ROBASE-304709 format. One record per residue (C-alpha): residue number from 0; x, y, z. Coordinates in Angstrom, 2 decimals. Layout:
<sites>
<site k="NUM" u="X" v="Y" w="Z"/>
...
</sites>
This chain:
<sites>
<site k="0" u="0.00" v="0.00" w="0.00"/>
<site k="1" u="2.90" v="2.36" w="0.70"/>
<site k="2" u="4.01" v="2.28" w="-2.94"/>
<site k="3" u="0.66" v="3.57" w="-4.22"/>
<site k="4" u="-0.72" v="5.74" w="-1.42"/>
<site k="5" u="1.98" v="6.78" w="1.09"/>
<site k="6" u="3.14" v="10.41" w="1.16"/>
<site k="7" u="6.10" v="10.77" w="3.54"/>
<site k="8" u="6.31" v="14.13" w="5.35"/>
<site k="9" u="9.38" v="15.20" w="3.37"/>
<site k="10" u="7.33" v="14.97" w="0.13"/>
<site k="11" u="4.23" v="16.73" w="1.46"/>
<site k="12" u="3.17" v="20.00" w="-0.18"/>
<site k="13" u="0.35" v="22.45" w="0.52"/>
<site k="14" u="-1.80" v="20.61" w="-2.05"/>
<site k="15" u="-0.55" v="17.10" w="-1.15"/>
<site k="16" u="-0.54" v="16.52" w="2.61"/>
<site k="17" u="1.46" v="13.78" w="4.30"/>
<site k="18" u="-0.34" v="10.46" w="4.47"/>
<site k="19" u="0.61" v="7.13" w="6.04"/>
<site k="20" u="-0.82" v="4.26" w="4.03"/>
<site k="21" u="-2.22" v="1.25" w="5.83"/>
<site k="22" u="-2.97" v="-2.33" w="4.91"/>
<site k="23" u="-6.46" v="-3.53" w="4.17"/>
<site k="24" u="-8.95" v="-3.82" w="1.35"/>
<site k="25" u="-7.43" v="-2.61" w="-1.92"/>
<site k="26" u="-10.35" v="-3.25" w="-4.28"/>
<site k="27" u="-11.55" v="-5.93" w="-6.65"/>
<site k="28" u="-10.97" v="-6.66" w="-10.29"/>
<site k="29" u="-12.99" v="-8.24" w="-13.07"/>
<site k="30" u="-11.06" v="-9.39" w="-16.13"/>
<site k="31" u="-11.95" v="-11.17" w="-19.35"/>
<site k="32" u="-10.06" v="-12.27" w="-22.41"/>
<site k="33" u="-10.59" v="-14.04" w="-25.70"/>
<site k="34" u="-8.17" v="-15.80" w="-27.96"/>
<site k="35" u="-8.81" v="-16.79" w="-31.54"/>
<site k="36" u="-6.46" v="-19.09" w="-33.46"/>
<site k="37" u="-6.18" v="-18.11" w="-37.11"/>
<site k="38" u="-3.75" v="-20.94" w="-37.84"/>
<site k="39" u="-1.81" v="-23.44" w="-35.75"/>
<site k="40" u="1.01" v="-20.86" w="-35.51"/>
<site k="41" u="-0.81" v="-17.53" w="-35.30"/>
<site k="42" u="-3.51" v="-16.30" w="-32.92"/>
<site k="43" u="-4.98" v="-13.01" w="-31.73"/>
<site k="44" u="-5.66" v="-12.22" w="-28.08"/>
<site k="45" u="-8.10" v="-9.54" w="-26.87"/>
<site k="46" u="-8.73" v="-8.72" w="-23.24"/>
<site k="47" u="-9.78" v="-6.13" w="-20.74"/>
<site k="48" u="-10.66" v="-5.49" w="-17.18"/>
<site k="49" u="-12.34" v="-3.25" w="-14.64"/>
<site k="50" u="-10.88" v="-2.46" w="-11.23"/>
<site k="51" u="-13.28" v="-1.26" w="-8.54"/>
<site k="52" u="-11.55" v="0.72" w="-5.78"/>
<site k="53" u="-14.54" v="2.15" w="-3.85"/>
<site k="54" u="-14.10" v="1.47" w="-0.14"/>
<site k="55" u="-10.32" v="1.19" w="-0.49"/>
<site k="56" u="-8.54" v="1.30" w="2.89"/>
<site k="57" u="-6.48" v="4.24" w="1.62"/>
<site k="58" u="-9.22" v="6.22" w="-0.16"/>
<site k="59" u="-8.30" v="9.28" w="1.95"/>
<site k="60" u="-4.79" v="9.42" w="0.50"/>
<site k="61" u="-4.08" v="12.52" w="-1.61"/>
<site k="62" u="-2.76" v="10.11" w="-4.26"/>
<site k="63" u="-6.08" v="8.25" w="-4.58"/>
<site k="64" u="-7.71" v="9.53" w="-7.78"/>
<site k="65" u="-10.46" v="7.25" w="-9.04"/>
<site k="66" u="-12.94" v="4.70" w="-7.68"/>
<site k="67" u="-12.84" v="2.74" w="-10.95"/>
<site k="68" u="-10.16" v="2.03" w="-13.55"/>
<site k="69" u="-10.38" v="0.15" w="-16.81"/>
<site k="70" u="-7.97" v="-1.31" w="-19.30"/>
<site k="71" u="-8.08" v="-3.04" w="-22.67"/>
<site k="72" u="-5.50" v="-4.69" w="-24.83"/>
<site k="73" u="-4.90" v="-6.63" w="-27.99"/>
<site k="74" u="-2.02" v="-8.91" w="-28.79"/>
<site k="75" u="-0.75" v="-11.35" w="-31.34"/>
<site k="76" u="0.97" v="-14.69" w="-30.78"/>
<site k="77" u="3.18" v="-16.12" w="-33.48"/>
<site k="78" u="4.88" v="-19.45" w="-32.91"/>
<site k="79" u="8.24" v="-19.12" w="-34.64"/>
<site k="80" u="9.45" v="-22.63" w="-33.86"/>
<site k="81" u="7.32" v="-25.72" w="-33.38"/>
<site k="82" u="8.63" v="-29.13" w="-32.33"/>
<site k="83" u="8.27" v="-31.88" w="-34.90"/>
<site k="84" u="7.55" v="-34.43" w="-32.17"/>
<site k="85" u="4.30" v="-33.77" w="-30.32"/>
<site k="86" u="2.27" v="-35.65" w="-27.75"/>
<site k="87" u="-0.58" v="-37.63" w="-29.26"/>
<site k="88" u="-4.10" v="-36.71" w="-28.08"/>
</sites>
Protein backbone atom coordinates (compact mmCIF):
# COMPACT_ATOMS: atom_id res chain seq x y z
CA UNK A 1 0.00 0.00 0.00
CA UNK A 2 2.90 2.36 0.70
CA UNK A 3 4.01 2.28 -2.94
CA UNK A 4 0.66 3.57 -4.22
CA UNK A 5 -0.72 5.74 -1.42
CA UNK A 6 1.98 6.78 1.09
CA UNK A 7 3.14 10.41 1.16
CA UNK A 8 6.10 10.77 3.54
CA UNK A 9 6.31 14.13 5.35
CA UNK A 10 9.38 15.20 3.37
CA UNK A 11 7.33 14.97 0.13
CA UNK A 12 4.23 16.73 1.46
CA UNK A 13 3.17 20.00 -0.18
CA UNK A 14 0.35 22.45 0.52
CA UNK A 15 -1.80 20.61 -2.05
CA UNK A 16 -0.55 17.10 -1.15
CA UNK A 17 -0.54 16.52 2.61
CA UNK A 18 1.46 13.78 4.30
CA UNK A 19 -0.34 10.46 4.47
CA UNK A 20 0.61 7.13 6.04
CA UNK A 21 -0.82 4.26 4.03
CA UNK A 22 -2.22 1.25 5.83
CA UNK A 23 -2.97 -2.33 4.91
CA UNK A 24 -6.46 -3.53 4.17
CA UNK A 25 -8.95 -3.82 1.35
CA UNK A 26 -7.43 -2.61 -1.92
CA UNK A 27 -10.35 -3.25 -4.28
CA UNK A 28 -11.55 -5.93 -6.65
CA UNK A 29 -10.97 -6.66 -10.29
CA UNK A 30 -12.99 -8.24 -13.07
CA UNK A 31 -11.06 -9.39 -16.13
CA UNK A 32 -11.95 -11.17 -19.35
CA UNK A 33 -10.06 -12.27 -22.41
CA UNK A 34 -10.59 -14.04 -25.70
CA UNK A 35 -8.17 -15.80 -27.96
CA UNK A 36 -8.81 -16.79 -31.54
CA UNK A 37 -6.46 -19.09 -33.46
CA UNK A 38 -6.18 -18.11 -37.11
CA UNK A 39 -3.75 -20.94 -37.84
CA UNK A 40 -1.81 -23.44 -35.75
CA UNK A 41 1.01 -20.86 -35.51
CA UNK A 42 -0.81 -17.53 -35.30
CA UNK A 43 -3.51 -16.30 -32.92
CA UNK A 44 -4.98 -13.01 -31.73
CA UNK A 45 -5.66 -12.22 -28.08
CA UNK A 46 -8.10 -9.54 -26.87
CA UNK A 47 -8.73 -8.72 -23.24
CA UNK A 48 -9.78 -6.13 -20.74
CA UNK A 49 -10.66 -5.49 -17.18
CA UNK A 50 -12.34 -3.25 -14.64
CA UNK A 51 -10.88 -2.46 -11.23
CA UNK A 52 -13.28 -1.26 -8.54
CA UNK A 53 -11.55 0.72 -5.78
CA UNK A 54 -14.54 2.15 -3.85
CA UNK A 55 -14.10 1.47 -0.14
CA UNK A 56 -10.32 1.19 -0.49
CA UNK A 57 -8.54 1.30 2.89
CA UNK A 58 -6.48 4.24 1.62
CA UNK A 59 -9.22 6.22 -0.16
CA UNK A 60 -8.30 9.28 1.95
CA UNK A 61 -4.79 9.42 0.50
CA UNK A 62 -4.08 12.52 -1.61
CA UNK A 63 -2.76 10.11 -4.26
CA UNK A 64 -6.08 8.25 -4.58
CA UNK A 65 -7.71 9.53 -7.78
CA UNK A 66 -10.46 7.25 -9.04
CA UNK A 67 -12.94 4.70 -7.68
CA UNK A 68 -12.84 2.74 -10.95
CA UNK A 69 -10.16 2.03 -13.55
CA UNK A 70 -10.38 0.15 -16.81
CA UNK A 71 -7.97 -1.31 -19.30
CA UNK A 72 -8.08 -3.04 -22.67
CA UNK A 73 -5.50 -4.69 -24.83
CA UNK A 74 -4.90 -6.63 -27.99
CA UNK A 75 -2.02 -8.91 -28.79
CA UNK A 76 -0.75 -11.35 -31.34
CA UNK A 77 0.97 -14.69 -30.78
CA UNK A 78 3.18 -16.12 -33.48
CA UNK A 79 4.88 -19.45 -32.91
CA UNK A 80 8.24 -19.12 -34.64
CA UNK A 81 9.45 -22.63 -33.86
CA UNK A 82 7.32 -25.72 -33.38
CA UNK A 83 8.63 -29.13 -32.33
CA UNK A 84 8.27 -31.88 -34.90
CA UNK A 85 7.55 -34.43 -32.17
CA UNK A 86 4.30 -33.77 -30.32
CA UNK A 87 2.27 -35.65 -27.75
CA UNK A 88 -0.58 -37.63 -29.26
CA UNK A 89 -4.10 -36.71 -28.08
